[in-house]
C-alpha positions as CSV (number, residue, x, y, z in Angstrom):
1,X,-7.2,-14.0,-11.8
2,X,-8.2,-10.6,-11.0
3,X,-7.2,-8.0,-13.7
4,X,-7.6,-4.4,-14.0
5,X,-7.7,-3.9,-17.4
6,X,-9.8,-5.8,-20.5
7,X,-9.8,-5.4,-24.5
8,X,-12.8,-2.3,-24.5
9,X,-16.7,-3.3,-25.8
10,X,-16.9,0.4,-25.9
11,X,-14.5,2.7,-27.4
12,X,-15.4,6.6,-27.4
13,X,-14.4,7.9,-30.7
14,X,-11.4,10.0,-29.7
15,X,-9.5,6.6,-29.5
16,X,-10.1,6.2,-32.8
17,X,-8.9,9.6,-34.0
18,X,-5.7,8.5,-32.2
19,X,-5.1,5.5,-34.1
20,X,-6.0,6.7,-37.6
21,X,-3.1,9.4,-36.4
22,X,-0.8,6.9,-36.4
23,X,-1.6,5.5,-39.9
24,X,-0.2,8.8,-40.8
25,X,3.3,8.7,-38.4
26,X,6.8,7.8,-40.1
27,X,7.9,4.5,-38.5
28,X,9.0,3.3,-35.3
29,X,6.7,5.7,-33.7
30,X,7.1,5.9,-30.1
31,X,3.8,6.8,-27.7
32,X,4.1,7.2,-24.1
33,X,0.6,7.1,-22.4
34,X,0.0,9.2,-19.4
35,X,-2.8,9.6,-16.6
36,X,-3.5,9.2,-12.8
37,X,-4.9,5.9,-11.0
38,X,-7.7,4.1,-12.8
39,X,-7.5,6.5,-15.9
40,X,-7.6,3.8,-18.4
41,X,-3.9,3.8,-19.6
42,X,-3.9,-0.7,-20.1
43,X,-7.3,-0.4,-21.4
44,X,-5.9,2.2,-24.2
45,X,-2.8,0.1,-24.1
46,X,-4.7,-2.9,-25.3
47,X,-6.5,-1.7,-27.6
48,X,-4.2,0.1,-29.4
49,X,-2.4,-2.9,-29.8
50,X,-4.2,-5.0,-30.9
51,X,-5.9,-2.9,-34.0
52,X,-2.4,-2.1,-34.5
53,X,-1.6,-5.6,-34.7
54,X,-4.4,-6.1,-37.3
55,X,-3.2,-3.8,-39.3
56,X,0.1,-6.0,-39.5
57,X,2.2,-3.3,-37.5
58,X,4.8,-5.2,-35.2
59,X,3.8,-4.2,-31.9
60,X,6.2,-3.6,-28.9
61,X,4.5,-2.9,-25.0
62,X,6.8,-1.6,-22.3
63,X,5.1,-2.0,-19.1
64,X,6.5,0.9,-16.8
65,X,3.4,0.2,-14.1
66,X,5.5,-1.7,-11.4
67,X,2.5,-1.4,-8.9
68,X,-0.4,-2.9,-10.7
69,X,1.8,-5.1,-13.1
70,X,-0.2,-6.2,-16.4
71,X,3.1,-8.3,-18.0
72,X,4.3,-10.6,-14.9
73,X,7.0,-10.7,-13.1
74,X,6.0,-7.2,-10.9
75,X,8.5,-5.1,-9.5
76,X,9.8,-4.9,-13.2
77,X,9.6,-2.8,-16.5
78,X,8.8,-5.3,-19.0
79,X,9.2,-5.3,-22.7
80,X,6.8,-7.5,-25.0
81,X,6.0,-8.5,-28.4
82,X,2.5,-9.1,-28.8
83,X,2.0,-11.5,-32.2
84,X,-1.7,-12.0,-31.9
85,X,-4.9,-10.5,-30.8
86,X,-5.2,-10.5,-26.9
87,X,-7.6,-9.4,-24.1
88,X,-5.4,-8.5,-21.5
89,X,-2.0,-7.7,-20.8
90,X,-1.7,-10.7,-18.6
91,X,-1.7,-13.2,-21.3
92,X,1.4,-11.5,-22.8
93,X,4.8,-13.4,-21.7
94,X,8.0,-10.8,-21.4
95,X,10.5,-11.1,-23.7
96,X,12.9,-8.6,-21.7
97,X,12.5,-7.1,-18.5
98,X,14.4,-4.8,-16.1
99,X,14.6,-5.0,-12.5
100,X,13.4,-2.1,-10.0
101,X,12.5,-3.7,-6.5
102,X,9.9,-2.0,-5.2
103,X,5.6,-1.5,-6.2
104,X,6.1,2.0,-6.2
105,X,8.6,4.5,-7.7
106,X,9.6,6.7,-4.7
107,X,13.0,6.4,-4.6
108,X,13.6,4.5,-7.3
109,X,13.2,7.2,-10.4
110,X,16.7,5.9,-11.2
111,X,15.7,2.4,-12.2
112,X,12.4,3.8,-13.6
113,X,14.2,6.0,-15.8
114,X,17.0,3.4,-16.8
115,X,14.7,0.4,-17.6
116,X,12.6,2.4,-19.9
117,X,15.1,3.7,-21.6
118,X,16.9,0.7,-22.2
119,X,13.6,-1.4,-23.3
120,X,12.3,1.1,-25.8
121,X,16.3,1.4,-27.6
122,X,16.0,-2.3,-27.9
123,X,12.2,-2.0,-28.9
124,X,12.5,0.4,-31.5
125,X,15.1,-2.0,-33.6
126,X,12.3,-4.5,-33.9
127,X,8.9,-2.9,-33.8
128,X,7.1,-0.4,-35.9
129,X,4.9,1.2,-32.8
130,X,6.7,1.2,-29.4
131,X,3.6,1.9,-26.3
132,X,4.9,2.8,-23.6
133,X,2.7,2.3,-20.6
134,X,3.2,4.1,-16.8
135,X,2.3,4.3,-13.7
136,X,-0.3,6.4,-12.2
137,X,2.0,8.6,-9.8
138,X,1.4,12.1,-11.8
139,X,1.7,14.3,-8.5
140,X,4.3,15.9,-6.9
141,X,7.7,14.3,-7.3
142,X,5.7,12.1,-9.4
143,X,5.3,14.5,-12.2
144,X,9.0,15.0,-12.3
145,X,9.5,11.3,-12.6
146,X,7.2,11.8,-15.7
147,X,9.1,14.9,-17.2
148,X,11.9,13.3,-17.0
149,X,10.9,10.2,-18.7
150,X,10.0,12.4,-21.6
151,X,13.1,14.0,-21.7
152,X,15.1,10.5,-21.8
153,X,13.0,8.7,-24.3
154,X,12.1,11.4,-26.6
155,X,8.4,9.9,-27.7
156,X,6.8,11.0,-31.2
157,X,3.6,10.7,-29.5
158,X,2.6,11.4,-26.5
159,X,-1.3,10.7,-25.2
160,X,-2.4,11.9,-21.9
161,X,-5.7,11.1,-19.8
162,X,-6.9,13.1,-17.7
163,X,-10.2,14.2,-16.3
164,X,-9.9,17.3,-16.4
165,X,-6.7,19.7,-16.9
166,X,-4.2,17.2,-14.6
167,X,-2.0,16.5,-16.8
168,X,-1.0,20.4,-18.2
169,X,1.6,21.3,-15.9
170,X,3.4,17.9,-17.2
171,X,3.0,18.5,-20.7
172,X,3.5,22.0,-21.6
173,X,6.7,22.4,-21.9
174,X,6.5,19.6,-24.7
175,X,3.7,21.3,-26.7
176,X,5.9,22.9,-29.2
177,X,8.4,19.8,-29.5
178,X,5.8,16.6,-29.0
179,X,2.4,15.4,-30.6
180,X,0.2,15.3,-27.5
181,X,-3.7,14.3,-27.7
182,X,-5.4,14.8,-24.6
183,X,-7.8,12.3,-24.3
184,X,-10.9,12.3,-21.6
185,X,-11.0,9.2,-18.9
186,X,-13.7,7.2,-19.8
187,X,-16.6,7.5,-18.0
188,X,-17.4,4.1,-16.9
189,X,-13.3,3.5,-16.2
190,X,-13.4,1.5,-13.0
191,X,-11.9,2.7,-10.2
192,X,-10.1,0.5,-7.3
193,X,-9.1,0.9,-3.9
194,X,-6.0,0.4,-2.2
195,X,-6.9,-2.9,-0.7
196,X,-8.5,-4.3,-4.0
197,X,-4.8,-3.4,-5.6
198,X,-3.0,-5.4,-3.1
199,X,-5.2,-8.5,-3.9
200,X,-4.4,-7.8,-7.6
201,X,-1.1,-7.7,-6.5
202,X,-1.3,-10.9,-4.3
203,X,-2.4,-12.7,-7.3
204,X,-0.2,-11.6,-9.0
205,X,3.0,-12.4,-7.2
206,X,1.2,-15.9,-5.9
207,X,1.0,-16.7,-9.6
208,X,4.4,-16.2,-10.7
209,X,6.3,-18.2,-7.9
210,X,3.8,-21.2,-7.7
211,X,6.4,-23.1,-9.4
212,X,9.3,-22.2,-8.0
213,X,12.2,-24.1,-6.7
214,X,14.9,-23.2,-3.9
215,X,18.7,-22.6,-5.4
216,X,22.0,-22.1,-3.6
217,X,24.1,-20.0,-4.8
218,X,27.7,-19.0,-3.5
219,X,28.7,-15.2,-2.7
220,X,31.5,-15.9,-5.0
221,X,29.4,-17.3,-7.9
222,X,27.8,-14.0,-8.8
223,X,27.8,-10.3,-8.5
224,X,25.8,-9.2,-5.7
225,X,24.7,-5.4,-5.8
226,X,21.9,-3.4,-4.3
227,X,22.8,-3.7,-0.7
228,X,26.0,-2.2,1.4
229,X,26.6,-5.3,2.8
230,X,28.3,-6.8,-0.2
231,X,30.3,-3.7,-0.9
232,X,33.8,-2.9,-0.2
233,X,36.3,-5.6,1.8
234,X,35.6,-8.1,4.1
235,X,36.4,-7.1,7.7
236,X,39.7,-8.5,9.3
237,X,38.9,-10.9,12.3
238,X,41.3,-8.1,15.0
239,X,38.4,-6.2,13.8
240,X,35.9,-8.8,14.2
241,X,36.9,-9.9,17.3
242,X,37.2,-5.4,18.8
243,X,33.5,-4.8,17.6
244,X,32.1,-8.5,19.3
245,X,34.1,-6.7,22.4
246,X,33.1,-3.7,22.5
247,X,29.3,-4.5,21.8
248,X,28.7,-7.9,23.2
249,X,27.6,-9.0,19.0
250,X,28.0,-11.8,17.6
251,X,29.3,-10.8,13.9
252,X,28.1,-12.7,11.4
253,X,29.6,-10.6,8.0
254,X,30.9,-7.9,7.8
255,X,32.6,-5.4,5.4
256,X,34.6,-2.0,5.2
257,X,34.0,0.5,2.8
258,X,35.8,3.9,2.8
259,X,35.9,3.8,6.4
260,X,33.1,2.5,7.4
261,X,31.7,-1.1,8.9
262,X,28.8,-2.5,7.8
263,X,28.1,-5.6,9.7
264,X,25.1,-8.2,10.0
265,X,25.0,-9.4,14.2
266,X,23.1,-11.0,16.5
267,X,23.5,-9.0,20.7
268,X,24.8,-11.7,22.9
269,X,23.4,-9.5,25.9
270,X,20.5,-7.3,26.3
271,X,22.5,-3.6,26.8
272,X,22.4,-0.2,25.9
273,X,24.6,0.5,23.0
274,X,25.9,3.8,21.6
275,X,26.9,3.6,17.7
276,X,28.1,5.9,15.2
277,X,26.5,5.0,12.7
278,X,28.2,7.3,10.5
279,X,31.3,5.1,11.1
280,X,29.3,1.7,11.7
281,X,26.2,0.4,10.4
282,X,24.5,-2.6,11.5
283,X,21.9,-5.4,10.1
284,X,20.0,-8.2,12.4
285,X,20.4,-11.0,9.7
286,X,16.2,-10.8,9.3
287,X,16.2,-7.9,7.4
288,X,16.9,-9.7,4.6
289,X,14.8,-12.7,4.8
290,X,11.9,-12.8,2.0
291,X,13.3,-10.0,0.2
292,X,12.7,-10.3,-3.8
293,X,15.8,-10.2,-5.7
294,X,16.5,-9.5,-9.7
295,X,17.9,-12.5,-11.3
296,X,20.5,-10.3,-13.6
297,X,22.0,-11.8,-17.2
298,X,25.1,-10.4,-18.2
299,X,23.1,-7.4,-20.1
300,X,21.8,-6.0,-17.3
301,X,18.3,-7.5,-17.8
302,X,16.2,-9.5,-15.6
303,X,16.0,-13.2,-16.2
304,X,13.3,-13.5,-13.5
305,X,12.6,-12.7,-9.4
306,X,13.5,-14.6,-6.5
307,X,12.1,-15.0,-2.8
308,X,15.5,-14.3,-0.7
309,X,14.6,-17.4,2.1
310,X,18.1,-16.8,3.7
311,X,21.4,-16.1,3.7
312,X,24.3,-18.6,5.4
313,X,27.1,-16.2,6.4
314,X,28.7,-18.4,7.2
315,X,29.2,-20.6,4.4
316,X,28.9,-17.5,2.0
317,X,25.9,-19.1,0.0
318,X,22.5,-17.4,-0.5
319,X,19.5,-19.8,-0.7
320,X,16.8,-18.0,-3.5
321,X,13.2,-19.5,-4.2
322,X,12.6,-18.7,-7.6
323,X,10.4,-20.2,-11.2
324,X,13.5,-20.0,-13.5
325,X,14.4,-23.3,-14.6
326,X,18.2,-24.4,-14.9
327,X,18.4,-23.5,-18.7
328,X,18.0,-19.6,-17.6
329,X,20.0,-19.8,-14.3
330,X,22.9,-20.5,-16.3
331,X,22.8,-17.0,-17.4
332,X,22.7,-15.5,-13.9
333,X,25.7,-13.3,-14.4
334,X,24.1,-11.1,-10.8
335,X,21.8,-11.0,-8.1
336,X,20.2,-7.4,-7.2
337,X,18.2,-6.6,-4.1
338,X,14.8,-5.2,-3.8
339,X,13.3,-3.6,-1.5
340,X,9.7,-5.2,-1.1
341,X,9.2,-8.4,0.9
342,X,6.8,-11.4,-0.9
343,X,6.4,-15.1,0.2
344,X,5.4,-17.6,-1.7
345,X,2.0,-17.4,-1.2
346,X,2.3,-13.8,-2.7
347,X,1.4,-11.7,0.7
348,X,3.7,-8.8,0.9
349,X,5.5,-8.1,4.3
350,X,6.6,-5.0,3.9
351,X,8.7,-2.4,1.9
352,X,12.0,-1.0,2.8
353,X,13.7,2.1,2.7
354,X,16.7,2.3,0.3
355,X,18.8,2.7,2.8
356,X,17.8,0.3,5.0
357,X,20.3,-3.0,3.5
């Protein structure tokens, strides 16, 4: 499998200076690592974790890079507790994950911040050092995400990997409050094209779903969240009949919430329709096909991912392909819809706008 970072064979001296500083810090220590794309954040996480393990520290790693996930599954924020030395974060199994449902933080700042905070709180009780590896989104709204994340998790140490001074505007407000190390991006750091990043994701999706099986889950057996089609009360038969008559639709499913209708439909005839979307929102059933869903336990953590293969609106069941086993499925309390479409071969089929389902 193609991976972005391995345990480094050459380590710049400034990385050891950070490590020596950690030895003198009071436990538990929360470390946040920031940097742009291909700045070496995951390589630094790997280096620090291994060195701290060698010093008998209990280490927790939180992998927030949902676009280039090292600790599977993708589209989640994952917490892991490595117990022995490792060459690559990919080798480590997650202990807990939080579902984001996308491979980009845009439109998902809430999930990014909440997931990181929940996993940080969980890790602090069990580790001497918590290392948070973040995404490479550091400009525009990405800078705001980093600011909010710092304000929320309150790290003891921030390590900024920068080529020039690209992190200065993000970190300046915290320079008097938090110990910050500015490190130069390692000159041999490898850059990856957009195509290579996508290829890496395809391999990881494929790896994750390789042992999957189909589960059929009833609408009433779990909480279904993340889609407006499962918010509100089901429409009445006379409402359904009226809408079908007006718009020449076959309505498969419909709900009403705060005076607004959301329906899943098929066109019975080809004709122009003038619909006020402030009152009536409609979706074709194909929009849900191959959507990634989070399988959530009663604590709100993600026990695994599934691919939504089909929704049978007549029988009110979801057909979900997932690698989780029969014992794990017993802990399922909620199915949360994501916004990325993927097939079992790892091919990404599209990213939906948050409001489209």
